[in-house]
All heavy atoms as an XYZ file, in Angstrom:
934
protein
N      -0.870      3.633    -16.083
C       0.028      2.901    -15.200
C      -0.772      1.826    -14.482
O      -1.856      2.061    -13.983
C       0.645      3.876    -14.198
C       1.524      3.219    -13.179
S       2.189      4.478    -12.069
C       3.415      3.524    -11.271
N      -0.208      0.636    -14.407
C      -0.866     -0.465    -13.721
C      -0.473     -0.531    -12.260
O       0.297      0.281    -11.756
N      -1.018     -1.525    -11.603
C      -0.693     -1.758    -10.199
C       0.532     -2.649    -10.089
O       0.835     -3.417    -10.985
C      -1.861     -2.455     -9.499
C      -3.084     -1.606     -9.333
C      -4.282     -1.983     -9.917
C      -3.053     -0.452     -8.581
C      -5.424     -1.215     -9.750
C      -4.183      0.323     -8.407
C      -5.373     -0.061     -8.996
N       1.216     -2.560     -8.952
C       2.319     -3.451     -8.608
C       1.878     -4.314     -7.438
O       1.284     -3.805     -6.483
C       3.561     -2.670     -8.152
C       4.186     -1.831     -9.221
C       4.024     -0.455     -9.213
C       4.953     -2.404    -10.218
C       4.619      0.339    -10.183
C       5.554     -1.625    -11.196
C       5.383     -0.245    -11.172
N       2.177     -5.595     -7.515
C       1.920     -6.443     -6.362
C       2.785     -7.691     -6.420
O       3.394     -8.000     -7.443
C       0.441     -6.829     -6.279
O       0.180     -7.401     -5.012
N       2.807     -8.388     -5.302
C       3.627     -9.577     -5.135
C       2.817    -10.646     -4.429
O       1.728    -10.395     -3.934
C       4.858     -9.239     -4.279
C       5.722     -8.203     -4.899
C       6.833     -8.404     -5.663
C       5.553     -6.784     -4.837
N       7.346     -7.203     -6.079
C       6.569     -6.191     -5.591
C       4.607     -5.956     -4.236
C       6.715     -4.824     -5.750
C       4.728     -4.582     -4.395
C       5.777     -4.027     -5.135
N       3.402    -11.833     -4.378
C       2.866    -12.908     -3.545
C       3.705    -12.917     -2.271
O       4.899    -12.612     -2.307
C       2.983    -14.248     -4.257
C       2.136    -14.321     -5.511
C       2.332    -15.641     -6.201
C       1.550    -15.679     -7.506
N       1.826    -16.910     -8.258
N       3.084    -13.255     -1.165
C       3.844    -13.284      0.087
C       4.939    -14.337     -0.010
O       4.804    -15.351     -0.694
C       2.937    -13.573      1.290
O       2.258    -14.810      1.078
C       1.958    -12.438      1.526
N       6.019    -14.078      0.670
C       7.201    -14.946      0.610
C       6.987    -16.294      1.267
O       7.612    -17.277      0.889
C       8.380    -14.241      1.286
O       8.665    -13.028      0.622
N       6.101    -16.352      2.245
C       5.895    -17.601      2.983
C       4.697    -18.408      2.479
O       4.799    -19.602      2.260
C       5.773    -17.336      4.485
C       4.744    -16.268      4.828
O       4.337    -15.490      3.946
O       4.347    -16.206      6.007
N       3.573    -17.755      2.228
C       2.356    -18.485      1.851
C       2.026    -18.388      0.366
O       1.096    -19.050     -0.097
C       1.146    -17.981      2.658
O       0.919    -16.607      2.323
C       1.366    -18.142      4.150
N       2.744    -17.544     -0.355
C       2.538    -17.341     -1.802
C       1.148    -16.805     -2.131
O       0.618    -17.031     -3.205
C       2.808    -18.631     -2.594
C       4.108    -19.327     -2.269
C       5.311    -18.450     -2.509
C       6.592    -19.245     -2.235
N       7.663    -18.446     -1.732
N       0.542    -16.082     -1.192
C      -0.759    -15.456     -1.412
C      -0.569    -14.072     -2.040
O       0.363    -13.357     -1.706
C      -1.498    -15.270     -0.091
C      -1.897    -16.555      0.598
C      -2.508    -16.269      1.955
O      -3.621    -15.697      1.990
O      -1.863    -16.596      2.965
N      -1.491    -13.706     -2.909
C      -1.456    -12.399     -3.534
C      -1.671    -11.295     -2.496
O      -2.520    -11.413     -1.621
C      -2.556    -12.316     -4.592
O      -2.646    -11.014     -5.105
N      -0.900    -10.233     -2.632
C      -1.098     -9.043     -1.801
C      -2.057     -8.147     -2.576
O      -1.671     -7.468     -3.526
C       0.234     -8.329     -1.522
C       1.190     -9.267     -0.778
C      -0.003     -7.039     -0.744
C       2.612     -8.740     -0.654
N      -3.317     -8.193     -2.194
C      -4.334     -7.419     -2.911
C      -4.346     -5.970     -2.426
O      -3.926     -5.673     -1.305
C      -5.715     -8.061     -2.743
O      -6.052     -8.169     -1.389
N      -4.824     -5.095     -3.292
C      -4.866     -3.688     -2.899
C      -6.281     -3.267     -2.511
O      -7.244     -4.005     -2.715
C      -4.265     -2.788     -3.985
C      -5.077     -2.739     -5.248
O      -6.267     -2.444     -5.235
N      -4.427     -3.015     -6.380
N      -6.400     -2.087     -1.947
C      -7.673     -1.596     -1.410
C      -8.753     -1.442     -2.471
O      -9.940     -1.445     -2.145
C      -7.513     -0.254     -0.649
C      -6.629     -0.415      0.563
C      -6.995      0.837     -1.562
N      -8.365     -1.322     -3.715
C      -9.324     -1.123     -4.799
C      -9.858     -2.436     -5.371
O     -10.784     -2.421     -6.168
C      -8.686     -0.301     -5.923
C      -8.079      0.983     -5.420
C      -6.697      1.156     -5.399
C      -8.878      2.013     -4.940
C      -6.137      2.331     -4.928
C      -8.330      3.190     -4.461
C      -6.951      3.340     -4.456
O      -6.405      4.499     -3.982
N      -9.281     -3.550     -4.988
C      -9.686     -4.846     -5.530
C     -10.945     -5.358     -4.842
O     -11.328     -4.876     -3.772
C      -8.556     -5.874     -5.357
O      -8.489     -6.307     -4.012
N     -11.547     -6.379     -5.442
C     -12.732     -7.002     -4.842
C     -12.388     -7.677     -3.517
O     -13.251     -7.878     -2.678
C     -13.331     -8.022     -5.813
O     -12.382     -9.028     -6.129
N     -11.112     -8.005     -3.314
C     -10.668     -8.648     -2.072
C     -10.340     -7.641     -0.976
O     -10.227     -8.005      0.179
C      -9.427     -9.507     -2.338
C      -9.686    -10.662     -3.256
C      -8.432    -11.475     -3.435
N      -8.660    -12.575     -4.366
C      -7.755    -13.479     -4.659
N      -6.548    -13.425     -4.121
N      -8.033    -14.442     -5.513
N     -10.137     -6.396     -1.364
C      -9.691     -5.409     -0.385
C      -8.266     -5.709      0.052
O      -7.608     -6.577     -0.501
N      -7.788     -4.985      1.016
C      -6.422     -5.228      1.482
C      -6.450     -5.710      2.920
O      -7.429     -5.523      3.637
C      -5.587     -3.954      1.385
O      -6.031     -2.993      2.303
N      -5.361     -6.341      3.306
C      -5.178     -6.690      4.705
C      -3.743     -6.353      5.074
O      -2.889     -6.174      4.206
C      -5.530     -8.151      4.980
C      -4.677     -9.202      4.342
C      -5.261    -10.582      4.664
C      -4.299    -11.699      4.412
N      -4.849    -13.004      4.747
N      -3.487     -6.254      6.340
C      -2.168     -5.836      6.806
C      -1.091     -6.795      6.302
O      -1.212     -8.012      6.425
C      -2.129     -5.766      8.339
O      -3.129     -4.827      8.774
C      -0.770     -5.322      8.844
N      -0.065     -6.208      5.717
C       1.061     -6.970      5.177
C       2.353     -6.307      5.651
O       2.378     -5.105      5.938
C       0.988     -7.053      3.629
C       1.110     -5.686      2.994
C       2.014     -8.025      3.068
N       3.400     -7.104      5.760
C       4.686     -6.609      6.250
C       5.768     -6.789      5.202
O       5.891     -7.858      4.610
C       5.096     -7.355      7.532
C       4.103     -7.152      8.641
C       3.031     -8.034      8.797
C       4.197     -6.066      9.500
C       2.094     -7.840      9.796
C       3.263     -5.866     10.507
C       2.215     -6.760     10.645
O       1.283     -6.556     11.631
N       6.541     -5.728      5.000
C       7.741     -5.774      4.181
C       8.890     -6.046      5.135
O       9.095     -5.300      6.104
C       7.951     -4.438      3.460
C       9.312     -4.216      2.800
C       9.560     -5.219      1.679
C       9.408     -2.781      2.278
N       9.621     -7.125      4.892
C      10.770     -7.480      5.721
C      12.029     -6.898      5.100
O      12.260     -7.035      3.891
C      10.905     -9.002      5.803
C       9.965     -9.619      6.809
C       8.610     -9.739      6.547
C      10.434    -10.071      8.041
C       7.738    -10.287      7.477
C       9.571    -10.623      8.975
C       8.226    -10.723      8.687
O       7.377    -11.264      9.612
N      12.839     -6.246      5.915
C      14.086     -5.647      5.457
C      15.271     -6.476      5.942
O      15.208     -7.099      7.012
C      14.200     -4.209      5.958
C      13.069     -3.265      5.533
C      13.316     -1.870      6.092
C      12.927     -3.226      4.022
N      16.362     -6.481      5.173
C      17.531     -7.284      5.553
C      18.126     -6.927      6.917
O      18.744     -7.769      7.563
C      18.544     -6.989      4.448
C      17.753     -6.493      3.305
C      16.545     -5.823      3.891
N      17.928     -5.682      7.377
C      18.484     -5.266      8.669
C      17.612     -5.698      9.848
O      17.874     -5.353     10.993
C      18.724     -3.761      8.707
C      17.444     -2.936      8.609
O      16.333     -3.508      8.597
O      17.564     -1.697      8.525
N      16.533     -6.465      9.556
C      15.669     -6.974     10.613
C      14.433     -6.129     10.884
O      13.557     -6.534     11.637
N      14.341     -4.963     10.265
C      13.172     -4.105     10.473
C      11.978     -4.607      9.663
O      12.145     -5.269      8.636
C      13.489     -2.668     10.067
C      14.494     -2.014     10.966
C      14.765     -0.596     10.519
C      15.855      0.017     11.393
N      16.279      1.316     10.883
N      10.798     -4.263     10.145
C       9.548     -4.574      9.455
C       8.840     -3.270      9.111
O       8.795     -2.353      9.930
C       8.604     -5.367     10.357
C       8.945     -6.795     10.687
C       7.898     -7.369     11.636
C       9.018     -7.626      9.439
N       8.276     -3.218      7.924
C       7.469     -2.082      7.514
C       6.037     -2.596      7.386
O       5.766     -3.510      6.604
C       7.946     -1.495      6.167
C       9.431     -1.119      6.221
C       7.070     -0.317      5.766
C       9.798     -0.047      7.214
N       5.129     -2.022      8.154
C       3.731     -2.450      8.150
C       2.919     -1.602      7.176
O       3.056     -0.382      7.146
C       3.156     -2.293      9.553
C       1.693     -2.691      9.660
C       1.142     -2.435     11.053
O       1.108     -1.261     11.476
O       0.763     -3.411     11.715
N       2.086     -2.275      6.388
C       1.153     -1.575      5.507
C      -0.238     -2.153      5.725
O      -0.475     -3.326      5.479
C       1.554     -1.728      4.034
C       0.610     -1.055      3.065
C       0.402      0.423      3.359
O       1.392      1.168      3.461
O      -0.777      0.836      3.506
N      -1.152     -1.306      6.208
C      -2.518     -1.756      6.508
C      -3.466     -1.615      5.326
O      -4.425     -2.366      5.210
C      -3.076     -0.971      7.692
C      -2.373     -1.294      8.988
C      -3.003     -0.562     10.145
C      -2.296     -0.948     11.427
N      -2.900     -0.329     12.601
N      -3.214     -0.646      4.453
C      -4.132     -0.359      3.346
C      -3.330     -0.171      2.057
O      -3.211      0.950      1.551
C      -4.960      0.888      3.645
C      -5.724      0.806      4.932
C      -5.283      1.486      6.063
C      -6.865      0.023      5.031
C      -5.975      1.403      7.263
C      -7.569     -0.074      6.224
C      -7.117      0.619      7.344
N      -2.811     -1.273      1.512
C      -1.977     -1.185      0.312
C      -2.787     -0.658     -0.878
O      -3.844     -1.178     -1.196
C      -1.366     -2.547     -0.018
C      -0.476     -2.512     -1.226
C       0.590     -1.617     -1.294
C      -0.701     -3.354     -2.306
C       1.406     -1.562     -2.403
C       0.118     -3.314     -3.423
C       1.167     -2.416     -3.467
O       1.970     -2.356     -4.574
N      -2.275      0.390     -1.512
C      -2.991      1.036     -2.612
C      -2.544      0.554     -3.992
O      -3.097      0.974     -5.005
C      -2.854      2.548     -2.503
C      -3.579      3.073     -1.282
C      -3.559      4.570     -1.205
C      -4.351      4.992      0.020
N      -3.925      6.246      0.559
N      -1.529     -0.300     -4.054
C      -1.154     -0.919     -5.321
C      -0.022     -0.273     -6.081
O       0.279     -0.683     -7.201
N       0.637      0.716     -5.497
C       1.663      1.444     -6.239
C       3.090      1.235     -5.726
O       3.986      2.009     -6.043
C       1.317      2.935     -6.282
C      -0.006      3.176     -6.947
C      -1.105      3.592     -6.212
C      -0.180      2.944     -8.311
C      -2.342      3.788     -6.825
C      -1.407      3.127     -8.920
C      -2.481      3.552     -8.177
O      -3.706      3.733     -8.777
N       3.288      0.203     -4.922
C       4.635     -0.109     -4.462
C       5.076      0.663     -3.232
O       6.270      0.709     -2.940
N       4.142      1.249     -2.510
C       4.480      2.002     -1.301
C       3.906      1.263     -0.093
O       2.711      1.000     -0.017
C       3.929      3.442     -1.360
C       4.220      4.186     -0.066
C       4.527      4.179     -2.556
N       4.799      0.913      0.827
C       4.431      0.190      2.043
C       4.900      1.008      3.237
O       6.090      1.294      3.356
C       5.081     -1.202      2.072
C       4.458     -2.166      1.121
C       4.690     -2.079     -0.237
C       3.608     -3.162      1.578
C       4.108     -2.964     -1.127
C       3.013     -4.049      0.698
C       3.264     -3.951     -0.654
N       3.966      1.379      4.091
C       4.315      2.177      5.256
C       5.027      3.469      4.899
O       5.911      3.921      5.617
N       4.646      4.062      3.770
C       5.269      5.305      3.325
C       6.599      5.122      2.615
O       7.216      6.096      2.190
N       7.039      3.892      2.465
C       8.337      3.583      1.849
C       8.134      3.009      0.456
O       7.402      2.026      0.289
C       9.079      2.563      2.726
C      10.454      2.124      2.288
C      11.461      3.235      2.545
C      10.863      0.885      3.068
N       8.760      3.603     -0.548
C       8.712      3.078     -1.908
C       9.605      1.840     -1.958
O      10.816      1.926     -1.768
C       9.208      4.142     -2.894
C       9.087      3.713     -4.339
O       9.600      2.629     -4.692
O       8.485      4.465     -5.123
N       9.001      0.669     -2.209
C       9.765     -0.580     -2.149
C      10.820     -0.681     -3.236
O      11.838     -1.348     -3.047
C       8.861     -1.835     -2.173
C       7.957     -1.871     -0.962
C       8.076     -1.960     -3.446
N      10.615     -0.015     -4.360
C      11.605     -0.086     -5.428
C      12.852      0.715     -5.066
O      13.977      0.275     -5.322
C      10.999      0.383     -6.750
C       9.856     -0.483     -7.192
C       8.578      0.031     -7.257
C      10.054     -1.813     -7.520
C       7.519     -0.770     -7.660
C       9.006     -2.622     -7.920
C       7.735     -2.105     -7.988
N      12.660      1.858     -4.455
C      13.809      2.641     -3.980
C      14.530      1.852     -2.888
O      15.759      1.763     -2.877
C      13.353      4.031     -3.487
C      12.827      4.852     -4.667
C      14.475      4.755     -2.756
C      12.166      6.164     -4.276
N      13.758      1.272     -1.980
C      14.341      0.466     -0.904
C      15.129     -0.711     -1.470
O      16.235     -1.006     -1.023
C      13.247     -0.038      0.044
C      13.743     -0.965      1.144
C      14.752     -0.321      2.069
O      14.646      0.862      2.379
N      15.736     -1.082      2.514
N      14.579     -1.398     -2.456
C      15.255     -2.544     -3.063
C      16.593     -2.135     -3.668
O      17.602     -2.817     -3.473
C      14.356     -3.177     -4.129
C      14.910     -4.393     -4.863
C      15.201     -5.541     -3.902
C      13.937     -4.839     -5.951
N      16.612     -1.027     -4.376
C      17.866     -0.541     -4.962
C      18.876     -0.198     -3.872
O      20.047     -0.602     -3.941
C      17.594      0.679     -5.845
N      18.438      0.519     -2.847
C      19.340      0.908     -1.764
C      19.896     -0.302     -1.022
O      21.092     -0.352     -0.714
C      18.627      1.826     -0.766
C      18.427      3.231     -1.264
C      17.738      4.058     -0.193
C      17.568      5.494     -0.579
N      16.876      6.269      0.484
N      19.040     -1.292     -0.714
C      19.515     -2.435      0.061
C      20.419     -3.346     -0.770
O      21.061     -4.237     -0.231
C      18.362     -3.208      0.699
C      17.468     -3.978     -0.224
C      16.195     -4.466      0.464
O      15.664     -3.827      1.382
N      15.693     -5.599      0.027
N      20.505     -3.077     -2.065
C      21.419     -3.812     -2.927
C      22.582     -2.949     -3.396
O      23.257     -3.271     -4.371
C      20.652     -4.425     -4.102
C      19.912     -5.662     -3.663
O      20.504     -6.719     -3.485
N      18.613     -5.525     -3.418
N      22.826     -1.850     -2.677
C      24.030     -1.051     -2.862
C      23.973      0.061     -3.887
O      24.998      0.691     -4.154
N      22.829      0.336     -4.472
C      22.734      1.409     -5.454
C      22.591      2.752     -4.751
O      22.013      2.847     -3.685
C      21.542      1.184     -6.396
C      21.762      0.055     -7.352
C      21.419     -1.240     -6.997
C      22.336      0.266     -8.605
C      21.631     -2.298     -7.866
C      22.552     -0.794     -9.468
C      22.197     -2.078     -9.097
N      23.150      3.769     -5.389
C      23.064      5.132     -4.886
C      22.678      6.037     -6.041
O      22.992      5.757     -7.184
C      24.407      5.578     -4.313
C      24.850      4.792     -3.087
C      26.176      5.304     -2.597
C      26.766      4.611     -1.412
N      26.074      3.693     -0.647
N      21.989      7.119     -5.722
C      21.590      8.063     -6.764
C      20.344      8.802     -6.358
O      19.882      8.688     -5.221
N      19.782      9.535     -7.320
C      18.571     10.281     -7.013
C      17.368      9.326     -7.005
O      17.464      8.171     -7.393
C      18.376     11.461     -7.969
C      18.149     11.043     -9.417
O      17.672      9.916     -9.681
O      18.435     11.861    -10.311
N      16.251      9.840     -6.555
C      15.035      9.047     -6.370
C      14.600      8.370     -7.668
O      14.242      7.189     -7.677
C      13.908      9.942     -5.794
C      12.581      9.219     -5.793
C      14.256     10.396     -4.395
N      14.625      9.101     -8.754
C      14.189      8.536    -10.044
C      15.084      7.376    -10.469
O      14.604      6.325    -10.899
C      14.182      9.631    -11.113
C      13.611      9.168    -12.427
C      13.522     10.294    -13.452
O      13.234     11.438    -13.072
O      13.744     10.002    -14.643
N      16.394      7.563    -10.354
C      17.341      6.501    -10.707
C      17.135      5.276     -9.808
O      17.079      4.144    -10.297
C      18.777      7.009    -10.585
C      19.805      5.913    -10.758
C      20.107      5.409    -12.021
C      20.456      5.363     -9.650
C      21.036      4.392    -12.169
C      21.382      4.345     -9.795
C      21.666      3.863    -11.062
O      22.581      2.850    -11.216
N      17.015      5.503     -8.509
C      16.841      4.389     -7.576
C      15.543      3.632     -7.844
O      15.517      2.405     -7.808
C      16.877      4.885     -6.129
C      18.234      5.359     -5.629
C      18.096      6.011     -4.253
C      19.240      4.216     -5.584
N      14.472      4.346     -8.135
C      13.196      3.685     -8.430
C      13.310      2.840     -9.705
O      12.872      1.701     -9.748
C      12.063      4.702     -8.559
C      10.704      4.026     -8.774
C       9.564      5.002     -8.605
N       8.295      4.472     -9.048
C       7.513      3.649     -8.360
N       7.870      3.259     -7.157
N       6.376      3.221     -8.858
N      13.918      3.398    -10.746
C      14.108      2.648    -11.993
C      14.953      1.401    -11.762
O      14.630      0.320    -12.268
C      14.765      3.526    -13.062
C      13.831      4.596    -13.616
O      12.597      4.504    -13.401
O      14.340      5.533    -14.262
N      16.028      1.544    -10.991
C      16.895      0.394    -10.701
C      16.149     -0.653     -9.879
O      16.298     -1.860    -10.098
C      18.171      0.831     -9.972
C      19.145      1.582    -10.856
S      19.545      0.738    -12.416
C      20.161     -0.829    -11.863
N      15.348     -0.201     -8.921
C      14.575     -1.122     -8.101
C      13.579     -1.915     -8.919
O      13.420     -3.125     -8.729
N      12.899     -1.249     -9.850
C      11.954     -1.949    -10.732
C      12.698     -2.973    -11.580
O      12.254     -4.117    -11.737
C      11.171     -0.944    -11.603
C      10.214     -0.136    -10.722
C      10.410     -1.656    -12.719
C       9.552      1.047    -11.418
N      13.845     -2.580    -12.104
C      14.649     -3.513    -12.905
C      15.100     -4.711    -12.074
O      15.008     -5.860    -12.513
C      15.856     -2.775    -13.486
C      16.649     -3.617    -14.464
C      17.772     -2.838    -15.119
O      17.560     -1.661    -15.493
O      18.871     -3.414    -15.258
N      15.572     -4.458    -10.868
C      15.998     -5.557     -9.989
C      14.830     -6.484     -9.653
O      14.983     -7.700     -9.634
C      16.584     -5.005     -8.682
C      17.940     -4.346     -8.751
C      18.268     -3.668     -7.423
C      19.010     -5.353     -9.119
N      13.661     -5.905     -9.397
C      12.494     -6.705     -9.043
C      12.063     -7.587    -10.211
O      11.692     -8.741    -10.018
C      11.349     -5.805     -8.597
C      10.185     -6.585     -8.028
O      10.417     -7.442     -7.143
O       9.052     -6.347     -8.459
N      12.116     -7.051    -11.420
C      11.740     -7.832    -12.601
C      12.773     -8.911    -12.898
O      12.432    -10.016    -13.307
C      11.595     -6.913    -13.812
S      10.201     -5.795    -13.698
N      14.030     -8.604    -12.680
C      15.145     -9.521    -12.966
C      15.159    -10.699    -12.000
O      15.219    -11.851    -12.418
C      16.428     -8.706    -12.841
C      17.696     -9.411    -13.122
C      18.853     -8.452    -12.970
O      18.933     -7.473    -13.721
O      19.670     -8.696    -12.076
N      15.126    -10.431    -10.724
C      15.077    -11.391     -9.628
C      16.093    -12.524     -9.690
O      15.905    -13.544     -9.042
C      13.679    -11.982     -9.480
C      12.670    -11.011     -8.974
C      11.383    -11.678     -8.549
O      11.211    -12.878     -8.663
N      10.473    -10.893     -8.052
N      17.180    -12.378    -10.441
C      18.146    -13.469    -10.521
C      19.348    -13.232     -9.620
O      19.617    -14.016     -8.745
C      18.594    -13.684    -11.968
C      17.488    -14.244    -12.831
C      17.947    -14.481    -14.234
C      16.758    -14.940    -15.069
N      17.037    -14.964    -16.465
N      20.060    -12.181     -9.857
C      21.274    -11.905     -9.103
C      21.066    -10.776     -8.105
O      21.859     -9.860     -8.012
C      22.424    -11.569    -10.062
C      22.731    -12.723    -10.975
O      22.814    -13.868    -10.527
N      22.896    -12.451    -12.258
N      19.980    -10.862     -7.354
C      19.660     -9.839     -6.367
C      20.022    -10.395     -4.995
O      19.440    -11.368     -4.534
C      18.162     -9.460     -6.430
C      17.825     -8.435     -5.380
C      17.798     -8.963     -7.819
N      21.013     -9.783     -4.367
C      21.475    -10.274     -3.067
C      20.406    -10.144     -1.985
O      20.216    -11.037     -1.168
C      22.738     -9.520     -2.642
C      23.352    -10.074     -1.386
C      24.684     -9.431     -1.043
O      25.152     -8.538     -1.781
O      25.267     -9.832     -0.022
N      19.709     -9.011     -1.979
C      18.675     -8.752     -0.971
C      17.343     -8.444     -1.660
O      17.003     -7.287     -1.862
C      19.093     -7.599     -0.056
C      20.361     -7.876      0.700
C      21.542     -7.224      0.363
C      20.384     -8.792      1.739
C      22.716     -7.479      1.049
C      21.560     -9.062      2.432
C      22.719     -8.403      2.077
O      23.877     -8.655      2.752
N      16.583     -9.469     -2.025
C      15.298     -9.261     -2.715
C      14.208     -8.773     -1.769
O      14.373     -8.777     -0.545
C      14.973    -10.660     -3.239
C      15.620    -11.579     -2.256
C      16.882    -10.883     -1.818
N      13.089     -8.381     -2.357
C      11.920     -8.014     -1.569
C      11.321     -9.253     -0.927
O      11.287    -10.323     -1.544
C      10.860     -7.352     -2.450
C      11.233     -6.011     -3.071
C      10.144     -5.554     -4.030
C      11.486     -4.967     -1.991
N      10.845     -9.095      0.310
C      10.208    -10.200      1.030
C       9.026     -9.636      1.807
O       9.163     -8.639      2.514
C      11.199    -10.877      1.974
C      12.375    -11.517      1.228
C      13.310    -12.245      2.154
C      14.464    -12.870      1.386
N      15.301    -13.714      2.257
N       7.867    -10.300      1.668
C       6.632     -9.855      2.301
C       5.963    -11.020      3.017
O       6.102    -12.171      2.611
C       5.630     -9.350      1.255
C       6.101     -8.202      0.428
C       6.688     -8.416     -0.806
C       5.942     -6.899      0.870
C       7.114     -7.362     -1.592
C       6.360     -5.828      0.086
C       6.945     -6.071     -1.147
N       5.182    -10.698      4.035
C       4.362    -11.699      4.721
C       3.185    -11.011      5.388
O       3.261     -9.828      5.736
C       5.186    -12.447      5.778
O       4.366    -13.377      6.464
N       2.109    -11.777      5.583
C       0.990    -11.273      6.377
C       1.280    -11.456      7.863
O       0.555    -10.946      8.704
C      -0.319    -11.983      5.997
C      -0.773    -11.670      4.597
C      -1.012    -12.684      3.694
C      -0.976    -10.363      4.189
C      -1.453    -12.405      2.409
C      -1.405    -10.069      2.908
C      -1.639    -11.100      2.016
N       2.342    -12.166      8.184
C       2.759    -12.396      9.573
C       3.916    -11.465      9.928
O       4.798    -11.219      9.111
C       3.209    -13.853      9.743
O       3.818    -14.022     11.007
N       3.938    -11.010     11.163
C       5.057    -10.191     11.633
C       5.960    -10.979     12.588
O       6.715    -10.397     13.355
C       4.555     -8.907     12.296
C       3.731     -9.171     13.540
O       3.430    -10.316     13.882
N       3.355     -8.121     14.225
N       5.886    -12.299     12.515
C       6.618    -13.149     13.447
C       7.772    -13.909     12.799
O       8.302    -14.854     13.391
C       5.647    -14.160     14.083
C       4.456    -13.548     14.812
C       3.499    -14.633     15.273
C       4.918    -12.691     15.975
N       8.195    -13.516     11.620
C       9.226    -14.235     10.879
C      10.503    -13.405     10.824
O      10.593    -12.361     11.454
C       8.699    -14.554      9.479
C       7.346    -15.289      9.452
C       6.761    -15.291      8.063
C       7.506    -16.696      9.987
N      11.473    -13.866     10.058
C      12.690    -13.082      9.870
C      13.061    -13.069      8.389
O      12.721    -13.994      7.645
C      13.846    -13.649     10.696
O      14.250    -14.897     10.193
N      13.756    -12.031      7.982
C      14.134    -11.859      6.585
C      14.860    -13.084      6.060
O      14.542    -13.596      4.986
C      15.005    -10.603      6.429
C      15.370    -10.300      4.994
C      14.541     -9.504      4.212
C      16.530    -10.813      4.429
C      14.856     -9.228      2.893
C      16.854    -10.540      3.105
C      16.015     -9.753      2.341
O      16.341     -9.490      1.024
N      15.823    -13.575      6.815
C      16.651    -14.688      6.328
C      15.879    -15.984      6.140
O      16.283    -16.838      5.356
C      17.851    -14.910      7.244
C      17.513    -15.377      8.641
C      18.780    -15.589      9.461
C      18.496    -15.958     10.885
N      17.727    -17.154     11.084
N      14.750    -16.125      6.801
C      13.957    -17.351      6.697
C      12.910    -17.309      5.588
O      12.222    -18.302      5.358
C      13.261    -17.644      8.026
C      14.265    -17.965      9.129
O      15.352    -18.500      8.823
O      13.964    -17.662     10.296
N      12.787    -16.184      4.899
C      11.760    -16.038      3.871
C      12.343    -16.150      2.463
O      13.481    -15.755      2.221
C      11.068    -14.676      4.005
C      10.204    -14.488      5.242
C       9.798    -13.026      5.381
C       8.979    -15.382      5.173
N      11.533    -16.669      1.549
C      11.897    -16.718      0.135
C      11.709    -15.338     -0.480
O      10.901    -14.545      0.023
C      10.985    -17.695     -0.615
C      11.181    -19.139     -0.200
O      12.301    -19.497      0.227
O      10.213    -19.912     -0.299
N      12.387    -15.077     -1.589
C      12.118    -13.829     -2.309
C      10.654    -13.788     -2.759
O      10.087    -14.816     -3.140
C      13.045    -13.904     -3.524
C      14.132    -14.846     -3.116
C      13.470    -15.844     -2.204
N      10.059    -12.621     -2.709
C       8.667    -12.467     -3.148
C       8.593    -12.580     -4.669
O       9.455    -12.064     -5.375
C       8.122    -11.120     -2.690
N       7.569    -13.258     -5.148
C       7.320    -13.367     -6.579
C       6.296    -12.311     -6.974
O       5.408    -11.967     -6.190
C       6.753    -14.747     -6.910
C       7.678    -15.889     -6.558
C       6.986    -17.241     -6.696
O       5.926    -17.326     -7.356
O       7.511    -18.214     -6.143
N       6.395    -11.822     -8.198
C       5.407    -10.862     -8.692
C       4.047    -11.543     -8.818
O       3.959    -12.728     -9.113
C       5.833    -10.315    -10.051
S       7.258     -9.221     -9.932
N       3.013    -10.780     -8.575
C       1.635    -11.270     -8.672
C       1.083    -10.931    -10.057
O       1.005     -9.757    -10.410
C       0.781    -10.622     -7.584
S      -0.976    -10.965     -7.744
N       0.723    -11.950    -10.819
C       0.195    -11.733    -12.167
C      -1.111    -10.941    -12.178
O      -1.429    -10.275    -13.154
C      -0.018    -13.073    -12.879
C       1.289    -13.758    -13.191
O       2.328    -13.115    -13.287
N       1.248    -15.063    -13.337
N      -1.873    -11.011    -11.098
C      -3.132    -10.271    -11.023
C      -2.926     -8.817    -10.586
O      -3.888     -8.074    -10.446
C      -4.106    -10.964    -10.038
C      -4.626    -12.286    -10.520
C      -3.652    -13.429    -10.236
O      -2.758    -13.325     -9.408
N      -3.808    -14.513    -10.971
N      -1.700     -8.425    -10.348
C      -1.331     -7.068     -9.937
C      -2.076     -6.637     -8.672
O      -2.302     -5.449     -8.436
C      -1.568     -6.065    -11.065
C      -0.760     -6.343    -12.303
C      -1.090     -5.402    -13.428
O      -1.860     -4.458    -13.316
N      -0.474     -5.629    -14.563
N      -2.472     -7.600     -7.858
C      -3.170     -7.291     -6.617
C      -4.568     -6.738     -6.821
O      -5.185     -6.225     -5.896
N      -5.097     -6.873     -8.040
C      -6.391     -6.278     -8.344
C      -7.271     -7.126     -9.259
O      -8.462     -7.276     -9.023
C      -6.187     -4.907     -9.002
C      -7.465     -4.220     -9.369
C      -8.184     -3.523     -8.404
C      -7.968     -4.284    -10.658
C      -9.385     -2.898     -8.727
C      -9.161     -3.663    -10.980
C      -9.866     -2.962    -10.032
N      -6.705     -7.675    -10.320
C      -7.477     -8.329    -11.382
C      -7.742     -9.796    -11.069
O      -7.134    -10.699    -11.624
C      -6.738     -8.189    -12.719
C      -6.546     -6.766    -13.127
C      -5.321     -6.139    -12.925
C      -7.585     -6.047    -13.682
C      -5.148     -4.819    -13.301
C      -7.415     -4.720    -14.058
C      -6.193     -4.106    -13.862
N      -8.695    -10.039    -10.169
C      -9.063    -11.388     -9.774
C     -10.355    -11.796    -10.491
O     -11.159    -10.951    -10.844
C      -9.288    -11.472     -8.252
C      -8.083    -11.026     -7.470
C      -8.073     -9.804     -6.800
C      -6.942    -11.817     -7.393
C      -6.963     -9.392     -6.071
C      -5.837    -11.410     -6.673
C      -5.840    -10.195     -6.021
O      -4.752     -9.787     -5.305
N     -10.541    -13.092    -10.679
C     -11.787    -13.593    -11.305
C     -12.970    -13.370    -10.406
O     -12.926    -13.406     -9.245
C     -11.668    -15.079    -11.622
C     -10.639    -15.328    -12.721
O     -10.411    -14.428    -13.551
O     -10.083    -16.436    -12.739
């Protein structure tokens, strides 16, 4: 299994994980309801502040079901990124709002494989 990562919604910087040569820095997952989830030591598996972002993505887009179904749907929605009403949004800043951020793009380096 590989790592999951994204670019921040505002600065388009890669969210690196703790195992990478860059290490990790505090990043925030912005939720549509205005809440922020802080992650200080991202490990690369899609969990921010104890919250699985793929399950969260499925739930915030109206899906219901068991954990496995929600995670699969969240991964599909994240890869699709076309008709997603409430996409994932991340920033290294905690001073923004969900509505002002662009959808997060996937990071080709998976937050780990840097030159």
